[in-house]
Every structure is written in structure tokens, then in C-alpha cells.
C-alpha positions as CSV (number, residue, x, y, z in Angstrom):
1,M,8.9,-21.6,21.3
2,F,11.8,-23.9,22.2
3,S,15.0,-23.2,23.9
4,L,18.5,-23.8,22.7
5,G,21.1,-24.5,25.4
6,K,23.8,-21.9,25.7
7,G,26.5,-24.5,25.1
8,R,24.8,-25.8,22.0
9,A,24.1,-22.3,20.8
10,L,27.8,-21.5,21.0
11,A,28.8,-24.6,19.2
12,Q,26.3,-24.1,16.5
13,G,27.3,-20.4,16.3
14,I,30.9,-21.5,15.6
15,R,29.8,-24.1,13.1
16,Y,27.6,-21.9,11.0
17,M,30.6,-19.8,10.1
18,S,32.2,-22.8,8.4
19,S,30.1,-22.2,5.3
20,V,27.1,-20.0,4.2
21,G,24.9,-20.2,1.2
22,L,22.5,-17.7,-0.3
23,I,19.6,-18.5,-2.6
24,G,18.2,-15.6,-4.6
25,L,20.5,-13.0,-6.2
26,G,18.0,-10.3,-7.1
27,Q,18.5,-6.6,-6.3
28,M,18.7,-7.3,-2.6
29,G,20.3,-10.7,-2.7
30,Y,23.2,-9.5,-4.8
31,G,24.1,-6.9,-2.3
32,M,23.9,-9.4,0.5
33,A,26.0,-11.9,-1.3
34,K,28.5,-9.2,-2.1
35,N,29.0,-8.4,1.5
36,L,29.3,-12.1,2.5
37,A,31.9,-12.4,-0.3
38,L,33.8,-9.4,1.1
39,K,33.6,-10.2,4.8
40,A,32.9,-13.8,5.5
41,T,35.9,-15.9,6.5
42,S,34.0,-19.1,5.5
43,N,33.1,-20.6,2.1
44,V,30.3,-18.7,0.3
45,Y,27.9,-20.6,-2.0
46,V,25.1,-19.1,-4.2
47,Y,22.2,-20.3,-6.2
48,D,19.8,-18.5,-8.5
49,L,17.6,-19.6,-11.5
50,N,19.0,-16.6,-13.4
51,Q,22.4,-17.4,-14.9
52,A,23.1,-13.7,-15.5
53,A,22.7,-13.1,-11.7
54,I,25.2,-15.9,-11.0
55,D,27.6,-14.6,-13.6
56,R,27.4,-11.1,-12.1
57,I,28.5,-12.2,-8.6
58,T,31.1,-14.7,-9.6
59,S,32.7,-12.4,-12.1
60,E,33.2,-9.8,-9.3
61,F,34.1,-12.4,-6.6
62,P,35.7,-15.5,-8.3
63,H,36.0,-17.2,-4.9
64,V,32.2,-17.5,-4.5
65,K,31.1,-21.0,-5.3
66,V,28.0,-21.9,-7.3
67,A,25.6,-24.7,-6.3
68,R,23.7,-26.5,-9.0
69,S,20.5,-26.6,-7.0
70,P,19.0,-25.5,-3.6
71,V,19.5,-29.0,-2.3
72,E,23.2,-29.1,-3.2
73,L,23.6,-25.6,-1.6
74,S,22.1,-26.9,1.6
75,E,24.4,-29.9,1.6
76,L,27.4,-27.7,1.1
77,A,26.5,-24.8,3.4
78,S,25.9,-25.1,7.2
79,T,23.7,-22.0,7.0
80,V,21.3,-21.3,4.2
81,I,19.9,-17.7,3.6
82,T,17.0,-17.2,1.2
83,M,16.0,-13.9,-0.3
84,L,13.1,-14.5,-2.6
85,P,10.2,-12.5,-4.0
86,E,7.0,-14.0,-2.4
87,S,5.6,-16.6,0.0
88,S,5.0,-19.1,-2.7
89,H,8.7,-19.1,-3.7
90,V,9.8,-19.5,-0.1
91,E,7.5,-22.5,0.4
92,K,8.6,-24.1,-2.8
93,V,12.3,-23.8,-2.0
94,Y,11.8,-25.2,1.5
95,E,9.8,-28.1,0.2
96,T,13.0,-29.1,-1.7
97,L,15.3,-28.3,1.2
98,L,13.5,-30.1,4.0
99,P,14.7,-33.7,3.2
100,S,18.3,-32.6,3.4
101,L,18.0,-30.7,6.7
102,D,19.1,-32.1,10.1
103,S,20.0,-30.9,13.6
104,S,23.0,-29.0,12.3
105,S,21.0,-26.9,9.8
106,Y,20.5,-23.2,10.2
107,C,17.9,-21.6,7.8
108,I,17.5,-17.8,7.6
109,D,14.8,-16.4,5.3
110,S,15.2,-12.7,4.5
111,S,12.3,-12.6,2.1
112,T,9.2,-10.5,3.0
113,I,6.4,-13.0,3.3
114,E,3.3,-13.7,5.5
115,A,4.0,-14.2,9.1
116,S,1.9,-17.4,9.0
117,V,4.1,-18.8,6.3
118,A,7.2,-17.9,8.3
119,K,5.8,-19.8,11.3
120,D,4.9,-22.8,9.2
121,V,8.3,-23.0,7.6
122,A,9.9,-22.7,11.0
123,E,7.8,-25.6,12.3
124,K,8.8,-27.8,9.4
125,V,12.5,-27.0,9.9
126,R,12.2,-27.6,13.6
127,A,10.6,-31.0,12.9
128,K,13.9,-31.9,11.1
129,G,15.8,-30.8,14.2
130,G,17.1,-27.6,12.6
131,F,16.8,-23.9,13.4
132,A,14.8,-21.4,11.3
133,F,14.8,-17.6,11.4
134,D,12.6,-15.1,9.6
135,A,14.9,-12.1,9.1
136,P,13.4,-9.7,6.6
137,V,15.4,-6.5,6.0
138,S,15.0,-2.7,5.7
139,G,17.4,-0.4,3.9
140,G,16.7,-1.0,0.3
141,T,19.3,-1.7,-2.4
142,L,21.5,1.1,-1.1
143,G,21.7,-0.6,2.3
144,A,22.1,-4.1,0.8
145,D,25.1,-2.9,-1.3
146,A,26.7,-0.9,1.6
147,G,26.1,-3.7,4.2
148,T,24.0,-1.4,6.4
149,L,20.7,-3.2,6.3
150,T,18.5,-3.6,9.4
151,F,17.5,-7.2,10.0
152,M,14.2,-7.8,11.9
153,V,14.6,-11.3,13.3
154,G,12.0,-13.8,14.5
155,A,13.9,-16.7,16.2
156,P,13.0,-19.8,18.2
157,S,15.0,-18.4,21.2
158,V,17.2,-15.6,22.3
159,E,20.2,-17.9,22.4
160,S,19.7,-19.1,18.8
161,F,19.3,-15.4,17.7
162,E,22.6,-14.6,19.3
163,S,24.3,-17.4,17.4
164,V,23.3,-16.0,14.0
165,K,23.6,-12.3,14.8
166,P,27.4,-12.2,13.9
167,L,26.6,-13.6,10.4
168,L,23.8,-11.1,9.8
169,S,26.0,-8.3,11.0
170,L,28.2,-9.0,8.0
171,M,25.4,-7.7,5.9
172,G,23.7,-5.2,8.2
173,K,24.4,-2.6,10.9
174,N,21.3,-3.3,12.9
175,V,20.3,-6.8,13.8
176,I,17.2,-6.8,16.1
177,Y,15.5,-9.7,17.9
178,C,11.8,-9.3,17.5
179,G,10.6,-12.4,19.3
180,D,9.4,-15.8,18.3
181,N,9.3,-17.0,14.7
182,G,7.0,-14.8,12.6
183,T,7.6,-11.6,14.5
184,G,10.3,-10.5,12.2
185,Q,7.7,-10.5,9.4
186,V,5.2,-8.6,11.5
187,A,7.8,-5.8,12.0
188,K,8.7,-5.8,8.3
189,L,5.1,-5.5,7.1
190,C,4.5,-2.6,9.5
191,N,7.7,-0.9,8.4
192,N,6.9,-1.2,4.7
193,M,3.3,0.0,5.2
194,L,4.7,3.1,6.7
195,L,7.4,3.3,4.0
196,G,4.8,3.2,1.2
197,I,2.8,5.9,3.0
198,S,5.8,8.2,3.5
199,M,7.0,7.8,-0.1
200,I,3.7,9.0,-1.4
201,G,3.7,11.9,1.1
202,V,7.2,13.0,0.2
203,S,6.3,12.7,-3.5
204,E,3.2,14.9,-3.1
205,A,5.2,17.5,-1.0
206,M,8.0,17.7,-3.6
207,L,5.6,18.0,-6.5
208,L,3.6,20.7,-4.8
209,G,6.6,22.7,-3.7
210,T,8.3,22.6,-7.1
211,K,5.0,23.4,-8.9
212,L,4.8,26.5,-6.7
213,G,8.3,27.6,-7.7
214,M,10.6,26.1,-5.1
215,D,14.0,24.7,-6.1
216,A,13.9,21.0,-5.5
217,Q,17.3,20.8,-3.8
218,L,16.4,23.7,-1.5
219,L,13.0,22.2,-0.7
220,A,14.4,18.8,0.1
221,S,17.1,20.5,2.4
222,I,14.4,22.3,4.3
223,L,12.2,19.2,4.7
224,N,15.3,17.2,5.8
225,N,16.0,19.8,8.5
226,S,12.4,20.1,9.6
227,T,9.6,18.0,11.0
228,G,8.8,16.4,7.7
229,R,12.1,14.6,7.6
230,C,12.1,10.9,6.9
231,W,14.1,8.2,5.0
232,S,11.9,8.7,1.9
233,S,13.1,12.3,1.8
234,D,16.7,12.4,3.2
235,T,18.0,9.1,1.8
236,Y,15.8,8.0,-1.1
237,N,14.2,11.3,-2.3
238,P,11.9,10.6,-5.3
239,Y,12.7,13.9,-7.1
240,P,15.3,13.3,-9.8
241,G,18.7,14.7,-9.1
242,V,18.1,15.6,-5.4
243,I,20.1,12.5,-4.2
244,A,22.7,11.2,-6.8
245,T,22.6,7.7,-5.5
246,A,18.8,7.3,-5.3
247,P,16.9,5.5,-8.1
248,A,15.2,8.7,-9.0
249,S,18.5,10.0,-10.4
250,R,18.8,7.0,-12.7
251,E,15.3,7.0,-14.3
252,Y,14.0,4.9,-11.3
253,V,15.7,1.8,-12.7
254,G,16.8,-0.8,-10.1
255,G,15.9,-0.6,-6.5
256,F,12.7,-1.9,-4.9
257,S,10.1,-2.3,-7.6
258,N,6.5,-1.2,-7.5
259,K,5.4,-4.8,-7.9
260,L,7.2,-5.7,-4.7
261,M,5.9,-2.8,-2.8
262,A,2.4,-3.6,-4.0
263,K,2.9,-7.2,-2.8
264,D,4.2,-6.1,0.7
265,L,1.2,-3.7,1.1
266,R,-1.2,-6.5,0.1
267,L,0.3,-8.7,2.9
268,A,0.0,-5.8,5.3
269,M,-3.7,-5.3,4.4
270,K,-4.3,-9.0,4.7
271,A,-2.7,-9.0,8.2
272,A,-4.7,-6.0,9.2
273,E,-7.9,-7.7,8.2
274,G,-7.0,-10.7,10.1
275,C,-6.7,-8.7,13.4
276,Q,-9.7,-6.5,12.7
277,T,-7.9,-3.2,12.1
278,S,-8.5,-0.8,9.3
279,P,-5.4,1.4,8.4
280,E,-6.9,4.2,6.3
281,L,-3.6,5.6,5.0
282,G,-2.2,2.1,4.6
283,T,-5.2,1.1,2.5
284,M,-4.8,4.2,0.3
285,A,-1.1,3.5,-0.2
286,S,-1.9,-0.1,-1.1
287,N,-4.4,1.0,-3.7
288,V,-1.9,3.4,-5.2
289,Y,0.8,0.8,-5.5
290,Q,-1.6,-1.8,-6.9
291,K,-2.3,0.7,-9.7
292,L,1.4,1.3,-10.2
293,S,2.2,-2.4,-10.3
294,T,-0.2,-2.9,-13.1
295,T,0.6,0.2,-15.1
296,K,2.7,-0.3,-18.2
297,D,6.2,1.1,-17.9
298,F,5.9,1.5,-14.1
299,D,5.5,-2.1,-12.8
300,S,9.2,-2.8,-12.6
301,L,10.4,0.7,-11.7
302,D,11.6,1.6,-8.2
303,F,8.7,2.4,-5.8
304,S,9.9,6.0,-5.6
305,S,8.6,6.4,-9.2
306,V,5.3,7.2,-7.6
307,F,6.5,10.8,-7.9
308,K,6.7,10.4,-11.7
309,W,3.3,8.8,-11.7
310,I,1.5,11.5,-9.8
311,S,3.3,14.2,-11.7
312,Q,1.8,12.9,-14.9
313,K,-1.7,12.7,-13.6
């Protein structure tokens, strides 16, 4: 860990607001870019390989500027945020960014990746004199769109965390310092392991109750006012029609895909193996989502479609 002096942290904190760039305009990245476009007083730059994703954000927010490459974005923006699918994508993007980074560079990765990769990226950014943060998120596409995400932040120091907290607060309502680089990813993997377990549990409870004759809305209301209450039930219920804004009410399209949940659970299981722990329910959840991620017509559906999958078994 290295320390950033308070004076320098304040100066850098002021500078990063001069411009911000976001690489990765998928389901989550779009919502984050939207909130930056709505709330940031600085220039906002975006980059994505998918032209349709770029057209979507720029048609809605014409003042958002498009970079032609990740390198150009890093040259235009004092702070670069990445929101990418996997560790390999993060590593590849940072390979291209590193030559253009210097002591004024702030790099925030909000992807969900291995903690070891986050640490490695941070070390490489540090070697260029810059500041790196792993800041994965929780809250799903609903939270990204509403600007209510929770950011779990691994940072090189408390002072450097405080300097980027205002920026992250434009996209989230909870911005939490977890410790040194890599700890944000540790928190995220633990959270998503629990999320996968709870979504399967809620799906099984909703299926059992409705099969036994309970009305789905009534059952969900009882669960949400009882000890079974959790986010998978009260905010993202997997039973179609229970929550109008949840993916279950739009045929499970959009949201956080089974492929991504399977990826996150693989990372969690790999991390568990590395520290000699054996999470039984986590392993079971991982096995379920690996099956979903390789099942035709389910791989790209939202992870709450596990309800649909078990109801067809």
C-alpha cells in the first residue's frame, strides 16, 4: 500500500472532475454512463466496440463525446472507468492504456474480476505513477439505471478513496472503502455468491408455494414481510408479474445474464479453493448456473430465469 498526501489527494480529486471516460457500455455500463451524462459537470467520454451501444447513449445524451479507442479516451479523460465482462478483457484494455498513463491518471475498474488481476493491474498503473481502484458494483441493471449502485472499493489509500468517492456517488448511493487494492473484488465475489444462492432459494420457494395453490403476489408479500425477505425476493423477484420492473416481468430479457453469474461464481469457487474453504451452497449454486449458462435459450437470459429453468424440470 502507498499513501497519497492529503494536499495531493485534494488536488487530484478536483482534477478528476475535469473529464471522465467510461469504457464498456453493456447493460451495467449504459446505466452508469447515463448517470454520468445526467449529473457530471465535466466532459463525459465513452468507448465501446459495439456501435449500437454507442449510438444508444449518444442519441439520448448528445453532449456525450465518443472516443475512437481506449487510448484516445485515456488521453481525453483525466479519470477512466472500465466496466467489462471478464478478467481477460480488463487485462487487454489496460495493456493498451498503460503507455498513455502518468501521475495524473485515475483508473477505476468496476468489472467483476479476480482479486489477483485487480492487484496486478493496480501495480502496473502505480508503476506509471497513476492511481488504480477496483470498484465492482452491486444493484443490478435497476441500480445502474437509477444511480443507486453500491460500489465496493479497493484503493491504494484512504485519501485516494476519498478523492474518487464523489465521482462514484454520481452513479451509486453507497460507496464503501474495503481496503487495499483487490479487496473490492473480494467483497463483490462474496456478495455474488450469496446472491446466486438466494435467487435459487427464492425461486424454489415461489415455485413450491404456487404449486401448492398460493397466489404469487400474496406469497411474495408474505416472504417480504417475514424472515425469508431478501433482495432476490423484494426487489428482483423471479416470479413473472410480481415486480413490474424486474426482468421476470419481461421474459427475463436484459439484466444480469446467466453467463455472467456463472462467471462470477466460478471466480468465487476459485478463490475459495485458493484459501482452502469449501462453500457447499456456493458450490451447488455455481453448478446450477454453469448448467444455465450452457443451456440453449437460457445463457443470455437474466439470472432470475433460474425460476423458469427449475419450473420446467
